[in-house]
C-alpha positions as CSV (number, residue, x, y, z in Angstrom):
1,M,-21.5,-19.4,69.4
2,N,-24.9,-19.5,67.4
3,N,-25.6,-23.3,67.1
4,D,-27.4,-22.2,63.8
5,N,-24.1,-21.6,62.2
6,P,-23.8,-23.7,59.0
7,C,-20.6,-25.4,60.3
8,Y,-22.9,-27.2,62.9
9,L,-25.7,-28.1,60.3
10,H,-23.6,-29.4,57.5
11,R,-22.2,-32.8,58.3
12,R,-19.3,-32.2,55.7
13,F,-17.8,-29.6,58.1
14,E,-16.9,-31.8,60.8
15,D,-13.1,-31.4,60.3
16,A,-13.4,-27.5,60.3
17,V,-11.5,-25.2,62.8
18,D,-13.0,-25.2,66.0
19,I,-14.2,-21.5,65.9
20,E,-15.5,-21.9,69.5
21,K,-12.1,-22.7,71.0
22,V,-10.5,-19.8,69.1
23,L,-13.0,-17.3,70.3
24,E,-12.7,-18.6,73.9
25,E,-9.0,-18.2,73.8
26,M,-9.3,-14.6,72.6
27,Q,-11.9,-13.8,75.3
28,E,-9.5,-14.9,78.1
29,D,-7.7,-11.7,78.0
30,D,-9.9,-8.6,78.3
31,Y,-7.1,-6.7,76.3
32,L,-4.7,-7.8,73.5
33,S,-1.2,-6.4,73.5
34,H,-0.4,-4.5,70.2
35,N,2.0,-7.3,69.0
36,K,-0.6,-10.0,69.6
37,L,-3.2,-7.9,67.7
38,M,-1.2,-7.3,64.7
39,Q,0.0,-11.0,64.5
40,T,-3.5,-12.2,64.9
41,A,-4.7,-9.8,62.2
42,A,-2.1,-11.0,59.8
43,T,-2.7,-14.5,60.5
44,V,-6.3,-14.4,59.8
45,R,-5.6,-12.5,56.4
46,E,-3.1,-15.2,55.6
47,V,-5.5,-18.0,56.4
48,S,-8.1,-16.2,54.3
49,R,-5.9,-15.9,51.4
50,R,-4.9,-19.7,51.6
51,L,-8.5,-20.9,52.0
52,Q,-9.3,-19.1,48.5
53,L,-6.4,-21.0,46.9
54,K,-7.6,-24.4,48.1
55,S,-9.5,-26.7,46.3
56,T,-12.3,-28.9,47.7
57,K,-12.6,-32.5,46.9
58,Q,-15.5,-34.9,47.9
59,A,-17.2,-37.8,46.3
60,V,-20.2,-36.4,44.5
61,K,-23.0,-38.8,44.7
62,T,-25.9,-36.7,44.3
63,V,-26.4,-33.7,41.7
64,M,-29.4,-31.5,41.4
65,I,-30.2,-29.6,38.1
66,V,-31.8,-26.2,38.1
67,T,-33.3,-25.1,34.7
68,K,-36.4,-23.3,33.4
69,A,-39.0,-25.9,32.9
70,R,-41.0,-23.7,30.6
71,D,-38.1,-23.4,28.0
72,N,-38.3,-26.1,25.5
73,Y,-34.6,-25.8,24.6
74,L,-33.5,-26.1,28.2
75,V,-35.8,-28.9,28.6
76,E,-33.9,-30.9,26.0
77,L,-30.4,-29.9,27.5
78,T,-31.7,-31.0,30.9
79,R,-32.5,-34.3,29.5
80,E,-29.2,-34.8,27.7
81,L,-27.3,-33.6,31.0
82,A,-29.4,-36.0,33.2
83,K,-29.0,-38.9,31.1
84,W,-25.0,-38.4,31.0
85,L,-24.9,-38.0,34.8
86,I,-26.9,-41.3,35.5
87,S,-25.3,-43.4,32.9
88,T,-21.5,-42.5,33.1
89,P,-19.8,-44.7,35.7
90,R,-18.7,-42.7,38.8
91,N,-17.4,-43.8,42.3
92,G,-16.2,-47.2,41.4
93,K,-19.6,-48.3,39.9
94,D,-20.8,-49.0,36.4
95,V,-23.6,-46.3,36.6
96,G,-23.4,-42.7,37.3
97,V,-24.9,-40.4,40.2
98,I,-28.3,-39.9,41.6
99,T,-29.8,-37.0,39.6
100,Y,-32.6,-34.5,40.7
101,V,-34.5,-32.6,38.2
102,D,-37.3,-30.1,38.8
103,C,-40.6,-31.6,39.7
104,K,-42.5,-29.8,37.0
105,L,-40.7,-32.1,34.5
106,L,-42.3,-35.2,36.0
107,G,-45.2,-35.4,33.3
108,S,-43.2,-33.7,30.4
109,K,-43.3,-35.3,27.0
110,R,-40.2,-33.4,25.8
111,F,-38.3,-34.5,28.7
112,D,-39.7,-38.1,28.5
113,A,-38.3,-39.6,31.7
114,S,-40.0,-42.9,30.9
115,S,-37.7,-43.6,27.8
116,L,-34.6,-42.8,30.1
117,I,-35.8,-45.3,32.6
118,M,-36.4,-48.0,29.8
119,E,-32.8,-47.8,28.9
120,D,-31.7,-49.4,32.2
121,A,-33.8,-50.5,35.1
122,R,-31.4,-49.0,37.5
123,F,-32.1,-45.4,36.3
124,E,-35.4,-45.5,37.9
125,K,-34.0,-45.2,41.4
126,M,-31.5,-42.7,40.0
127,L,-33.6,-40.2,38.4
128,K,-35.5,-38.1,41.1
129,Y,-37.4,-34.9,41.4
130,W,-36.7,-31.9,43.6
131,S,-39.2,-29.3,44.7
132,P,-38.5,-25.9,46.5
133,E,-39.9,-27.2,49.8
134,L,-37.1,-30.0,49.6
135,C,-34.4,-27.8,49.0
136,F,-35.3,-25.8,52.0
137,S,-35.8,-28.7,54.5
138,S,-33.0,-30.9,53.3
139,P,-30.2,-29.1,51.6
140,E,-27.5,-31.8,52.6
141,L,-29.1,-34.2,50.1
142,F,-27.2,-32.7,47.3
143,D,-23.4,-32.6,46.7
144,L,-23.6,-30.4,43.7
145,V,-26.0,-28.1,41.9
146,I,-25.8,-27.6,38.4
147,T,-27.8,-24.4,36.9
148,L,-28.8,-24.2,33.2
149,G,-29.8,-20.7,32.5
150,G,-28.6,-17.2,33.3
151,D,-28.0,-15.1,36.3
152,G,-31.8,-15.1,37.1
153,T,-31.5,-19.1,37.5
154,V,-28.6,-18.6,39.8
155,L,-30.6,-16.0,42.0
156,Y,-33.4,-18.6,42.0
157,T,-31.2,-21.2,43.3
158,S,-30.2,-18.9,46.2
159,W,-33.7,-18.1,46.9
160,M,-34.5,-21.8,47.4
161,F,-31.7,-22.6,49.5
162,Q,-32.3,-20.3,52.5
163,R,-29.9,-22.0,54.7
164,V,-26.9,-24.1,53.6
165,V,-26.1,-24.0,50.0
166,P,-24.2,-26.9,48.2
167,P,-21.5,-26.0,45.7
168,V,-23.1,-24.4,42.5
169,L,-21.8,-24.9,39.1
170,P,-23.6,-22.4,36.7
171,F,-23.7,-22.9,33.0
172,A,-24.1,-20.0,30.7
173,L,-27.5,-20.3,28.7
174,G,-29.0,-16.8,29.4
175,S,-28.8,-13.5,28.1
176,L,-25.9,-11.9,30.2
177,G,-23.9,-14.0,32.4
178,F,-22.0,-12.3,35.2
179,L,-22.5,-15.3,37.5
180,T,-22.4,-18.2,34.7
181,P,-18.7,-18.5,33.3
182,F,-19.0,-22.0,32.2
183,R,-19.9,-22.9,28.7
184,F,-22.3,-25.8,28.3
185,E,-20.8,-27.1,25.2
186,D,-17.9,-28.1,27.6
187,Y,-20.1,-29.7,30.4
188,R,-18.5,-33.1,30.2
189,R,-15.1,-32.0,30.5
190,H,-15.7,-29.6,33.4
191,L,-17.8,-32.2,35.3
192,D,-15.3,-34.9,34.9
193,R,-12.7,-32.7,36.5
194,I,-14.8,-31.5,39.2
195,M,-16.1,-34.9,40.0
196,G,-12.7,-36.3,39.6
197,P,-9.5,-36.5,41.7
198,A,-8.9,-32.6,40.8
199,G,-11.8,-31.4,42.8
200,M,-13.0,-28.0,42.5
201,R,-12.4,-24.4,43.9
202,V,-15.3,-22.4,45.1
203,T,-15.9,-18.8,45.6
204,M,-17.8,-18.2,49.1
205,R,-20.0,-15.4,48.0
206,M,-21.4,-13.2,50.8
207,R,-25.2,-13.0,51.3
208,F,-27.4,-10.9,53.5
209,T,-29.8,-12.0,56.1
210,C,-32.8,-9.4,55.9
211,T,-35.5,-9.2,58.2
212,I,-38.4,-7.1,58.3
213,Y,-39.8,-5.7,61.5
214,R,-43.3,-4.4,61.5
215,A,-44.6,-1.5,63.6
216,P,-47.5,-2.6,65.9
217,H,-50.0,-0.3,64.3
218,N,-49.3,-1.9,60.9
219,L,-50.6,-5.5,62.2
220,P,-53.9,-6.8,63.2
221,L,-54.4,-6.9,67.0
222,S,-54.5,-10.7,67.0
223,T,-51.0,-10.9,65.3
224,V,-49.6,-8.3,67.7
225,S,-50.7,-10.4,70.7
226,S,-49.7,-13.7,69.3
227,T,-46.1,-12.5,68.4
228,S,-45.4,-10.4,71.3
229,A,-42.4,-12.5,72.4
230,S,-40.4,-11.9,69.1
231,I,-39.9,-8.0,69.5
232,T,-36.9,-5.8,69.0
233,D,-36.4,-3.2,71.6
234,I,-35.3,0.1,70.1
235,S,-35.8,2.3,72.9
236,S,-32.3,2.4,73.9
237,L,-30.7,4.2,71.0
238,N,-28.3,6.8,72.0
239,L,-28.8,9.8,69.7
240,N,-26.9,12.9,70.4
241,N,-28.0,16.1,68.5
242,S,-31.6,17.6,68.4
243,S,-32.5,16.4,65.1
244,Q,-31.7,12.7,66.0
245,E,-33.8,13.2,69.1
246,N,-36.6,14.0,66.9
247,H,-36.0,10.7,65.1
248,Q,-35.9,8.9,68.5
249,S,-39.1,10.4,69.7
250,S,-40.9,9.4,66.7
251,T,-39.7,5.7,67.1
252,S,-42.1,3.0,68.4
253,A,-41.2,1.3,71.5
254,S,-41.1,-2.0,69.9
255,N,-41.5,-3.6,66.5
256,I,-42.4,-7.2,65.6
257,E,-40.3,-9.3,63.8
258,G,-41.6,-10.5,60.4
259,E,-40.2,-12.5,57.5
260,T,-36.7,-13.0,56.8
261,H,-34.7,-13.8,53.5
262,Q,-31.2,-14.6,52.4
263,V,-30.2,-12.4,49.7
264,L,-27.4,-12.8,47.2
265,N,-27.6,-9.6,45.1
266,E,-29.3,-6.8,46.6
267,L,-32.1,-5.5,48.8
268,V,-34.0,-2.5,47.1
269,I,-36.2,0.0,48.6
270,D,-38.2,2.1,46.4
271,R,-41.1,4.6,46.1
272,G,-43.2,2.0,44.0
273,P,-46.1,3.8,42.0
274,S,-46.1,6.8,44.5
275,P,-45.3,10.2,42.8
276,Y,-43.6,11.4,46.1
277,I,-39.9,11.0,46.8
278,S,-39.2,8.4,49.4
279,S,-38.0,9.2,52.9
280,M,-36.3,6.5,55.2
281,D,-33.8,6.8,57.9
282,L,-30.5,4.8,57.7
283,Y,-28.8,3.5,60.7
284,A,-25.5,1.6,61.1
285,N,-25.0,-0.3,64.3
286,D,-28.0,1.6,65.9
287,S,-26.6,5.1,65.2
288,L,-28.4,7.2,62.9
289,L,-26.4,7.9,59.7
290,T,-28.7,10.3,57.6
291,R,-32.2,10.5,56.3
292,V,-32.3,9.5,52.7
293,S,-34.4,11.5,50.3
294,A,-34.3,9.6,47.1
295,D,-36.3,7.4,44.8
296,G,-34.9,4.4,46.6
297,L,-32.1,2.8,48.3
298,I,-30.1,-0.2,47.2
299,L,-28.1,-2.3,49.9
300,S,-25.8,-4.7,47.6
301,T,-23.4,-7.7,48.2
302,T,-20.1,-7.5,46.3
303,T,-21.7,-10.2,43.9
304,G,-24.6,-7.7,43.3
305,S,-22.3,-4.9,42.6
306,T,-22.6,-5.7,38.9
307,A,-26.3,-5.7,38.9
308,Y,-28.8,-2.9,40.0
309,S,-26.3,-1.0,42.1
310,L,-24.0,-0.6,39.1
311,S,-27.0,1.0,37.1
312,A,-27.3,3.3,39.8
313,G,-23.7,4.5,39.8
314,G,-22.3,2.0,42.4
315,S,-18.7,0.7,42.1
316,L,-17.5,-2.4,40.9
317,V,-16.3,-4.7,43.8
318,Y,-14.5,-7.9,43.5
319,P,-17.0,-10.4,45.1
320,D,-14.2,-12.0,47.7
321,I,-14.1,-8.6,49.5
322,P,-16.6,-8.8,52.6
323,A,-18.6,-5.4,52.1
324,I,-21.9,-3.9,52.0
325,L,-22.7,-1.4,49.0
326,V,-25.0,1.4,49.9
327,T,-26.2,3.1,46.7
328,P,-28.9,5.5,46.6
329,I,-31.2,5.6,43.6
330,C,-31.7,9.3,42.3
331,P,-31.0,11.0,45.5
332,H,-32.3,14.5,46.1
333,T,-29.0,15.7,47.2
334,L,-25.9,15.6,45.0
335,S,-23.6,15.0,47.9
336,F,-25.1,11.6,49.0
337,R,-22.8,9.5,46.9
338,P,-22.4,5.6,46.8
339,M,-20.7,4.1,49.8
340,I,-18.9,0.9,50.8
341,L,-19.0,-0.4,54.3
342,N,-17.4,-3.3,56.0
343,D,-19.2,-6.5,56.8
344,S,-19.4,-5.9,60.4
345,T,-21.8,-3.3,59.9
346,E,-25.3,-3.9,60.7
347,L,-27.7,-1.7,58.8
348,K,-31.3,-0.7,59.5
349,I,-33.5,1.2,57.4
350,R,-36.7,2.7,59.1
351,M,-39.7,4.4,57.4
352,P,-40.3,7.7,59.3
353,T,-43.9,8.3,60.6
354,S,-44.0,11.5,58.7
355,G,-43.6,9.9,55.2
356,R,-46.0,11.0,52.6
357,G,-45.9,8.1,50.1
358,S,-45.6,4.3,50.1
359,T,-42.5,2.5,50.1
360,F,-41.6,-1.1,48.9
361,V,-38.9,-3.6,49.6
362,S,-37.7,-6.5,47.4
363,F,-35.0,-9.0,48.0
364,D,-33.2,-10.2,44.8
365,G,-36.1,-9.1,42.9
366,K,-38.5,-11.3,44.7
367,G,-40.8,-11.1,47.8
368,R,-41.7,-7.6,47.2
369,V,-43.8,-6.2,50.0
370,E,-45.0,-2.9,51.2
371,L,-43.5,-1.0,54.2
372,G,-45.7,1.0,56.5
373,R,-44.9,3.9,58.6
374,G,-42.6,2.8,61.4
375,D,-41.6,-0.5,59.8
376,E,-38.0,-1.3,59.6
377,V,-35.6,-3.7,57.5
378,V,-32.6,-4.9,59.2
379,V,-29.6,-6.2,57.1
380,R,-26.7,-8.2,58.5
381,P,-24.1,-10.4,56.8
382,S,-25.6,-13.9,56.6
383,P,-23.9,-17.0,58.1
384,Y,-24.9,-18.9,55.1
385,P,-22.6,-18.0,52.1
386,F,-23.3,-18.9,48.4
387,P,-20.5,-21.1,47.1
388,T,-20.0,-20.9,43.3
389,V,-17.5,-23.2,41.5
390,L,-14.3,-21.2,40.2
391,S,-13.8,-21.6,36.4
392,Q,-10.5,-19.8,36.3
393,P,-8.4,-17.4,38.7
394,M,-9.2,-14.4,36.8
395,E,-13.0,-15.2,36.4
396,W,-14.5,-12.0,37.5
397,F,-12.4,-9.8,35.3
398,D,-13.1,-12.1,32.4
399,A,-16.9,-11.7,33.2
400,I,-16.9,-7.8,33.4
401,S,-14.7,-7.9,30.2
402,R,-17.1,-10.2,28.5
403,T,-20.2,-8.8,29.5
404,L,-19.7,-5.0,30.2
405,R,-16.8,-4.5,27.6
406,W,-15.0,-3.1,30.6
407,N,-12.3,-0.6,29.5
408,T,-12.8,-1.4,26.0
409,R,-13.1,1.3,23.2
410,A,-13.6,1.3,19.6
411,A,-10.6,1.5,17.3
412,E,-9.6,5.1,16.3
413,Q,-10.5,5.9,12.7
414,R,-8.7,8.5,10.7
415,G,-10.7,11.3,9.7
416,W,-10.7,12.6,6.0
417,N,-9.1,16.1,5.6
418,G,-10.6,16.7,2.2
419,E,-7.4,16.2,0.2
420,L,-7.5,14.4,-3.3
421,H,-4.5,12.1,-4.2
422,S,-3.3,10.2,-7.2
423,N,-1.9,6.8,-6.8
424,E,0.6,4.9,-9.2
425,D,-2.1,3.7,-11.5
426,G,-3.5,7.0,-12.1
427,N,-6.5,6.6,-10.2
428,H,-7.7,9.2,-7.6
429,S,-7.9,8.7,-4.0
430,F,-9.3,10.6,-1.1
431,D,-6.4,10.9,1.7
432,G,-4.9,7.7,0.4
433,C,-8.3,5.9,0.1
434,D,-8.9,4.5,-3.6
435,T,-12.0,5.9,-5.3
436,N,-12.6,2.6,-7.2
437,S,-12.7,0.8,-3.9
438,V,-15.2,3.3,-2.5
439,V,-17.2,2.7,-5.5
440,E,-17.0,-1.2,-5.1
441,N,-18.0,-0.6,-1.5
442,E,-21.0,1.5,-2.4
443,E,-22.2,-1.2,-4.7
444,K,-22.3,-3.6,-1.8
445,F,-25.3,-1.7,-0.1
446,D,-28.6,-3.4,0.0
447,I,-30.6,-0.2,-0.2
448,D,-31.8,0.8,-3.7
449,F,-31.4,4.7,-3.6
450,D,-33.4,5.1,-6.8
451,D,-36.5,3.7,-4.7
452,D,-36.0,6.8,-2.6
453,N,-36.6,9.1,-5.6
454,R,-39.6,7.1,-6.7
455,H,-41.2,7.4,-3.5
456,G,-40.5,11.5,-3.3
457,L,-37.3,11.6,-1.4
458,S,-34.4,13.6,-2.9
459,I,-31.0,13.7,-1.3
460,S,-28.9,16.9,-1.7
461,K,-25.4,17.5,-1.0
462,D,-25.9,19.3,2.2
463,E,-29.2,18.2,3.4
464,T,-31.9,15.7,3.3
465,S,-35.3,16.8,2.3
466,I,-38.7,15.4,1.5
467,S,-40.1,16.7,-1.9
């Protein structure tokens, strides 16, 4: 069992199921009987279903607020929220909880931390400041993370927590809001419930662990020699047909491990400024699937199925489903359609040595770097999920209905058939529509049609012309 698993890093997981013992019992027998296999699979599904219905309850003593420090309006809301958190009695005390805000607000006059501290001397020890370095090195400091912004703020939070992530409560103060279901106007009610006896339900959103492996000829000689211990041997691939053998023969004997990122939405490989179409080899569990010829390729989580993948023609996928979405960007072949793979698949994208143009890779829209010929990107399910507080059981469906107007169409309007009718008052109407009301509606227009004539515009019955 990998000791880097978050269950062994996070102190609050001490009472979790002993996964090591379960795996040890399964490995005692080389083979499982059909009945035992079915019972085990059914039990795992039932356990997963019940876990999704469970609420977590813990004493929230430290809260972190993530917001845009350059947005004056959000800075004011951050101050309001921070003041309420540190002053509202919690956990049997007459004061609130320790609150961390962005270190960029330390000297902000709009945030005005000094006036908060002047209200109560105890607030000086309760108002603290976080930095990305602190989030990376000590994520266990925080019991709850509150984001004020849009989906980009949530993605930034995921970017800062590259290992264990505390529960995230996202408030909608951005433009779209797939990942921000909570209204800030109700923050007191939401936080009183979450930090009270009721606890909170969380959605464990799957993330990717994405690692770049550089071909030795793309690195300086000093870098190659200093990192020779961290290599991945790819010479043992078993490729069957002749075309696959050509791919294998052009593969370097070993690549050197580079940077690694945890991704919440998607990994995107694109051609960048190059006018040429991108070519890349897509592998699944070390077996060549296909050579991709397209403007790019999106490997998306189910959380990211409503983002770039959706714009490129990918499917909407419920975030609790453990899956990997493979969505091409403008593929050169019409038969290359988006795919959904299970989360046990390890994907690898390799840049062929015969590629003509440059290729770039980005992780949740950040960390964009260029890939050279022979470089690889390996994508695996991450052992560090991204937990978000659930607002309601139908949260995801509400989000796509609210933001995408999913399956919503305009009301049907009855067209005019050209017939003229008379009503009881003697007024004429077009197909049941009173002409007087038509005139009244016309008078409500803000446009002065006489101005059009004065400026040389004449409108005829059949067409509009400029005189």
